[in-house]
BAVOTOR-721240 format. One record per residue: x, y negated, z of N, C-alpha, C in turn. Coordinates in pm, whole numbers, padded with zeros to 5 digits, always signed. Atoms other than C-alpha are relative to their C-alpha. Layout:
XYZXYZXYZ...
% end
This chain:
-00074+00113+00055-06546+00214+06412-00046-00022-00144+00058+00030+00129-06672+00036+06103+00103-00064-00092-00086+00062+00101-06499-00067+05785-00082-00102-00078+00071+00102+00074-06598-00391+05614-00009+00041-00146+00017-00038+00140-06744-00320+05273-00114-00079-00061+00106+00068+00073-06962-00478+05008-00116+00096-00024+00118-00084+00019-07314-00355+04941+00013+00087-00124-00014-00077+00123-07216-00240+04593+00115+00101+00008-00115-00090-00016-06917-00044+04731-00019+00084+00127+00027-00080-00120-07059+00214+04976+00120+00087+00038-00108-00085-00048-06825+00420+05189-00006+00134-00070-00006-00126+00073-06713+00721+04992+00017+00117+00096-00010-00117-00085-06768+01054+05158+00092+00104-00065-00091-00101+00056-06497+01320+05114-00076+00117-00062+00061-00113+00068-06581+01601+04874+00052+00135+00047-00067-00124-00034-06344+01859+05021+00042-00002+00148-00036-00015-00141-06236+01991+05361+00131+00078+00013-00123-00072-00036-05892+02089+05491-00001+00025+00150-00016-00031-00141-05862+02272+05822+00137+00065+00020-00132-00054-00035-05527+02351+05987-00002+00040+00147-00014-00045-00138-05466+02553+06302+00143-00029+00041-00131+00061-00021-05175+02376+06465+00046+00000+00145-00066+00028-00127-04932+02339+06752+00093-00118-00020-00077+00124+00014-04739+02020+06822+00143+00025-00047-00137-00028+00044-04404+02191+06756+00014+00001-00152-00002-00001+00146-04498+02213+06388-00051-00131-00058+00062+00125+00043-04607+01849+06364+00060-00055-00129-00063+00055+00120-04354+01755+06096-00044+00076-00125+00047-00079+00113-04455+02042+05869-00146-00034-00030+00143+00032+00019-04824+01966+05924-00015-00139-00063+00006+00134+00058-04765+01599+05846+00027+00003-00150-00029-00013+00143-04613+01696+05511-00117+00064-00074+00116-00063+00063-04908+01924+05437-00111-00101-00022+00110+00097+00009-05163+01652+05510+00031-00107-00104-00038+00103+00097-04968+01407+05292-00034+00040-00143+00032-00050+00133-05055+01625+04993-00151+00001-00028+00145+00002+00012-05428+01580+05050-00049-00144+00003+00044+00138+00014-05598+01261+04940-00111-00033+00100+00110+00041-00086-05866+01063+05122-00132+00062-00044+00118-00074+00043-06112+01277+04928-00019+00127+00083+00006-00115-00090-06051+01539+05200-00027-00044+00143+00012+00010-00144-06182+01551+05553+00104+00095+00061-00103-00080-00066-05907+01681+05785-00049+00042+00138+00029-00052-00133-05981+01905+06083+00124+00072+00051-00109-00071-00066-05704+02012+06320-00057+00084+00114+00034-00090-00110-05766+02315+06542+00128+00016+00084-00119+00001-00084-05521+02285+06835+00004+00121+00092-00010-00120-00084-05414+02617+06986+00085-00023+00125-00085+00028-00117-05178+02450+07236-00059-00106+00092+00066+00097-00086-05422+02199+07383+00050-00142-00014-00059+00133+00015-05220+01897+07266-00066-00072-00118+00071+00074+00105-05430+01644+07072+00050-00144-00013-00041+00140+00007-05326+01288+07163+00141-00016-00055-00138+00007+00051-04965+01369+07070+00006-00018-00152+00003+00015+00145-05072+01364+06706-00030-00143-00045+00040+00135+00036-05170+00998+06720+00112-00083-00060-00108+00072+00065-04825+00893+06598-00016-00002-00151+00027-00002+00144-04952+00983+06250-00128-00080-00028+00115+00085+00033-05187+00730+06093-00123+00082-00036+00114-00080+00046-05405+00998+05936-00070+00071+00114+00059-00069-00113-05465+01160+06275-00120-00074+00057+00111+00080-00050-05694+00872+06368-00129+00024-00079+00117-00029+00083-05924+00974+06083-00041+00146+00009+00025-00144-00003-05904+01346+06153-00097+00037+00111+00082-00059-00106-06133+01565+06360+00089+00098+00075-00086-00083-00083-05954+01734+06650-00085+00092+00089+00069-00098-00083-06079+02054+06815+00105+00083+00071-00105-00064-00077-05881+02212+07095-00053+00108+00093+00018-00109-00096-05897+02548+07269+00131+00077+00004-00133-00059-00014-05577+02702+07403+00000+00148-00039-00030-00139+00035-05444+03027+07256-00110+00066-00083+00091-00059+00098-05696+03080+06979+00061-00013-00139-00053+00002+00136-05639+03135+06607-00109-00046-00097+00087+00076+00090-05796+02994+06294-00133+00067-00030+00128-00062+00031-06063+03257+06230-00095-00008+00118+00081+00024-00119-06184+03220+06588-00066-00137-00011+00053+00135+00018-06222+02848+06521-00100-00005-00115+00086+00007+00118-06372+02898+06177-00139+00054+00028+00129-00060-00030-06648+03121+06310-00087-00093+00084+00075+00084-00094-06749+02866+06574-00027-00141-00050+00012+00141+00037-06703+02532+06401-00019-00026-00149+00015+00020+00145-06732+02591+06025-00121+00075-00054+00122-00062+00048-07084+02724+05998-00036-00058-00137+00030+00050+00135-07196+02697+05633-00091-00121-00004+00087+00117-00002-07469+02448+05722+00075-00126+00040-00078+00115-00046-07216+02221+05893+00091-00053-00110-00097+00040+00103-06973+02217+05600-00061+00001-00140+00069-00013+00128-07235+02229+05326+00024-00117-00096-00022+00116+00086-07142+01883+05195+00132+00008-00077-00131-00011+00064-06796+02001+05086-00002+00102-00113-00005-00090+00116-06736+02154+04744+00099+00114+00023-00102-00101-00027-06421+02340+04859+00052-00016+00142-00047-00003-00138-06291+02441+05200+00135+00070+00003-00136-00052-00013-05918+02492+05260+00021+00040+00146-00021-00047-00137-05850+02706+05571+00144+00051+00009-00144-00024+00016-05472+02694+05604+00073+00020+00131-00095-00011-00110-05192+02798+05835+00088-00126+00004-00084+00119-00020-04941+02543+05964+00142+00016-00056-00141-00027+00034-04621+02706+05833+00021+00008-00151-00003-00003+00146-04642+02614+05465+00077-00120-00055-00072+00105+00070-04402+02418+05247-00079-00045-00122+00089+00052+00104-04583+02190+05003+00070-00095-00097-00074+00088+00090-04311+02025+04795-00054+00005-00143+00048-00018+00137-04474+02159+04478-00152+00014-00004+00146-00013-00009-04838+02118+04575-00066-00137+00003+00084+00119-00003-05099+01851+04507-00145+00048+00004+00133-00056-00023-05448+01917+04638-00100-00039-00110+00093+00042+00105-05636+01714+04375+00023+00078-00128-00031-00079+00120-05456+01891+04091-00041+00145+00019+00042-00137-00030-05523+02223+04261-00150+00017-00024+00146-00008+00016-05897+02155+04270-00038-00003-00148+00028+00005+00145-05893+02065+03900+00020+00137-00064-00028-00131+00058-05739+02404+03816-00103+00104+00045+00102-00093-00051-05982+02594+04038-00131-00016-00077+00123+00027+00076-06275+02428+03863+00015+00046-00145-00024-00035+00140-06122+02479+03519-00013+00150-00024-00003-00145+00018-06081+02854+03572-00114+00072+00072+00118-00060-00061-06403+02912+03766+00029+00088+00120-00038-00082-00116-06240+03042+04085-00084-00037+00121+00081+00021-00120-06478+03080+04378+00084+00017+00127-00093-00023-00111-06204+03210+04610+00140-00001-00059-00133+00014+00060-05840+03121+04554+00103-00032+00107-00110+00047-00084-05502+03036+04702+00112-00047-00091-00118+00034+00079-05185+02867+04582+00094+00121-00006-00104-00102+00008-04913+03100+04459+00105-00028+00107-00092+00010-00113-04641+03167+04716+00142+00033-00042-00141-00038+00004-04264+03161+04724+00045+00018+00144-00047-00026-00136-04070+03285+05025+00143+00051-00003-00136-00052-00015-03715+03352+05140+00003+00128+00081+00004-00113-00093-03834+03634+05364-00088+00114-00049+00074-00112+00055-04023+03864+05131-00148-00026-00010+00143+00012+00024-04383+03920+05033-00071+00123+00054+00083-00112-00042-04658+04133+05178-00071+00061-00119+00073-00048+00117-04852+04158+04852+00054-00068-00126-00056+00052+00124-04717+04118+04500-00092-00100-00067+00095+00082+00075-05034+03953+04373+00011-00148+00033-00007+00141-00036-04966+03629+04561+00132-00066-00041-00131+00054+00040-04612+03585+04428-00015-00094-00120+00009+00098+00108-04564+03280+04206+00053+00056-00132-00045-00036+00133-04538+03341+03833+00028-00126-00081-00039+00114+00081-04381+03112+03578-00083-00008-00128+00061+00027+00130-04541+02954+03272-00146+00038-00012+00144-00022+00004-04902+03021+03369-00064-00093+00103+00071+00084-00096-05164+02811+03545-00052+00081+00117+00051-00088-00106-05323+03097+03738+00022+00145-00041+00009-00142+00035-05326+03476+03756-00100+00066+00093+00107-00068-00073-05584+03725+03876+00034+00144+00039-00034-00140-00023-05405+04061+03888+00145+00014+00045-00138-00030-00040-05096+04209+04049+00080+00044-00121-00085-00029+00115-04802+04259+03818+00098+00114+00032-00083-00116-00032-04674+04595+03940-00070+00126-00049+00057-00120+00059-04724+04932+03773-00055+00096+00103+00041-00099-00099-04760+05126+04096-00122-00042+00081+00119+00044-00073-05066+04931+04213-00105+00112-00006+00083-00120-00006-05307+05208+04326-00129-00006-00080+00125+00013+00074-05629+05073+04174-00009-00141-00056-00007+00134+00060-05605+04782+03928-00127-00082+00013+00127+00071-00005-05971+04693+03976-00042-00044+00140+00039+00030-00138-05970+04653+04354+00117-00061+00077-00105+00058-00084-05779+04466+04628+00096+00108+00051-00061+00131+00027-05493+04411+04664+00057-00014-00140-00050+00005+00138-05437+04470+04292-00068-00108-00082+00074+00108+00064-05704+04224+04176-00114-00040+00093+00107+00047-00087-05986+04021+04328+00047-00018+00143-00061+00004-00134-05755+03945+04620+00084-00125+00019-00092+00104-00047-05594+03653+04803+00022+00026+00149-00034-00025-00141-05429+03650+05145-00068-00101+00093+00066+00083-00100-05547+03490+05468+00081-00124+00038-00086+00109-00044-05260+03242+05499-00047-00137-00049+00039+00130+00056-05393+02964+05269-00119+00014-00095+00115-00021+00089-05737+03058+05132-00075-00130-00027+00086+00112+00039-05962+02813+04950-00132+00060-00048+00131-00055+00030-06335+02882+04931-00090-00107-00059+00106+00089+00045-06609+02724+04727-00111-00001+00103+00112+00008-00092-06916+02615+04915-00084+00129-00005+00083-00119+00017-07106+02911+04774+00064+00124+00061-00066-00119-00053-06847+03175+04863+00013-00006+00151-00017+00012-00145-06798+03036+05214-00127+00042+00075+00125-00043-00063-07165+03101+05292+00003+00149+00030-00013-00145-00020-07085+03470+05255+00116+00034+00092-00120-00034-00079-06732+03476+05400-00023-00026+00148+00023+00033-00141-06843+03307+05722-00074+00113+00070+00080-00106-00062-07091+03589+05785+00077+00130+00020-00076-00124-00019-06831+03864+05750+00114-00017+00101-00100+00022-00104-06598+03704+06006-00058+00047+00133+00046-00049-00129-06635+03895+06331+00023-00106+00109-00008+00101-00105-06689+03690+06646+00131+00004+00078-00124-00010-00076-06372+03822+06811+00122+00012-00091-00113-00008+00093-06154+03810+06498+00101-00108+00035-00104+00094-00040-05822+03646+06583+00089-00033-00119-00095+00027+00108-05544+03675+06325-00060+00026-00137+00069-00021+00126-05776+03802+06053+00062+00104-00090-00063-00102+00084-05554+04083+05928-00104+00103-00044+00099-00090+00056-05771+04290+05699-00121-00072-00055+00114+00076+00050-06030+04020+05639+00013-00027-00149-00021+00031+00141-05873+03942+05303-00040+00115-00092+00045-00113+00081-05967+04292+05184-00151-00001-00019+00146+00008+00012-06334+04192+05222-00045-00122-00080+00039+00122+00072-06328+03857+05040-00070+00029-00132+00055-00028+00132-06412+04020+04708-00150+00028+00004+00143-00026-00012-06757+04106+04840-00082-00129-00007+00069+00129-00008-06842+03736+04843-00004-00077-00130+00020+00062+00131-06848+03664+04471-00103+00082-00076+00111-00068+00064-07153+03745+04264+00044+00075-00125-00048-00065+00121-06972+03826+03941+00120+00087+00034-00114-00086-00024-06666+04046+03899+00108-00075+00077-00105+00066-00079-06408+03961+04168+00126-00031-00081-00122+00020+00078-06130+03996+03913-00006-00128-00081+00014+00123+00076-06271+03693+03731-00012-00123+00089+00033+00115-00085-06371+03469+04022+00091-00017+00121-00100+00014-00105-06082+03526+04264+00137-00004-00066-00129+00010+00067-05734+03415+04168+00103-00080+00078-00115+00067-00060-05394+03273+04255+00045-00110-00096-00034+00116+00082-05298+02926+04129+00151-00019-00002-00146+00006+00013-04940+02926+03999+00052-00142-00024-00046+00134+00035-04921+02567+03874+00011-00092+00121-00011+00072-00126-04964+02439+04231+00032+00103+00107-00040-00110-00088-04767+02654+04472+00055-00051+00132-00048+00030-00135-04655+02667+04834+00113+00095+00035-00105-00089-00050-04366+02818+05026-00036+00042+00142+00027-00049-00135-04425+03040+05329+00128-00013+00080-00121+00034-00072-04178+02906+05582+00031+00092+00117-00021-00075-00123-04229+03118+05893-00094+00120+00005+00084-00116-00026-04354+03472+05958-00014+00012+00152+00016+00006-00145-04489+03418+06310-00017+00139+00060+00031-00130-00056-04615+03771+06358+00071+00113-00074-00073-00104+00071-04378+03955+06125-00077+00050-00120+00061-00052+00122-04452+04136+05805-00109+00101+00032+00114-00085-00029-04783+04313+05792+00020+00142-00053+00006-00139+00045-04816+04689+05770-00126+00014-00084+00113-00001+00091-05039+04738+05467-00108+00100+00040+00099-00099-00040-05207+05054+05596-00081-00048+00120+00069+00050-00117-05287+04898+05931-00089-00119-00036+00075+00117+00039-05403+04578+05764-00132+00038-00066+00120-00038+00072-05653+04752+05537-00106+00059+00090+00096-00058-00095-05812+04919+05838-00044-00100+00107+00024+00093-00111-05807+04614+06065-00139-00060-00004+00130+00063+00010-06120+04453+05931-00112+00093+00046+00103-00096-00036-06324+04771+05981-00010+00019+00151-00003-00028-00143-06220+04793+06346-00050-00116+00086+00044+00114-00078-06338+04446+06446-00140+00024+00052+00130-00016-00062-06632+04455+06686-00053-00135+00045+00060+00126-00037-06877+04178+06758+00007-00021+00150-00011+00033-00142-06810+04006+07089+00008-00151+00014+00005+00145-00003-06921+03645+07124+00079-00055+00117-00082+00065-00101-06673+03427+07312-00046-00144+00012+00047+00137-00014-06805+03097+07456+00112-00101-00020-00098+00108+00017-06629+02771+07366+00012-00079+00130-00022+00072-00126-06473+02608+07673+00111-00103-00014-00111+00091+00024-06226+02370+07513-00044-00143-00019+00019+00143+00019-06209+02009+07401-00035-00027-00145+00036+00043+00135-06376+01851+07100+00019-00151-00006-00025+00143+00013-06240+01512+06996-00018-00038-00145+00030+00038+00137-06386+01353+06684+00025-00149-00016-00033+00139+00024-06237+01030+06553-00005-00022-00150+00010+00029+00143-06336+00888+06215+00004-00149-00025+00003+00137+00047-06260+00559+06046-00084-00006-00125+00089+00012+00116-06536+00467+05807+00025-00133-00071
% end
């Protein structure tokens, strides 16, 4: 489908990418999330419930890319459909869950802060009514970003999850860091528990400087689908993943308005 335009006003290509792994039951939450992202973002929905046409009630869905395979999770999708060469045109890649409150979030402002502070890997700060898995992601007041956990008992201040750490729920990767992160995702990785302990390997300089949490633009974690993570099990989970390629047998529906 073509959009009428003048020769001096070429179609603008999005600079950033947002991917969401979704089910139709969370459509209202997802709609609110997408509303916080401007037309400067390409939107990809990964459908784990096989329902794609049901999203057409939202105007933005007609511009989105829809990929559907039943009962898969976002890292499974990311490994198969977000190869660094495919997403190389995007400066930042947001790989988000569907259960996030965004009343205090603006994606364009977030990107400005990430650039300002030189963050290659980041996430919005988090608030929650149901507790936190890691202190480092908790929102702090009166700061734009932070890079270190604020607890005295943190075992090693120079390593995850005390510094150089963000969680898997709402990560944001620069183009450069994603080239590395994609390669450390195992082919059979599902929920990704433990993957966040390896992110720090994907920044060239000190992780404590290039990985951070953005406090001035924050989100609320609404639902703990799988319950609170056991930290000991989580730190070992990434090491236990084994390579096992799974073929794609689902539906790919791409609709773009230019």
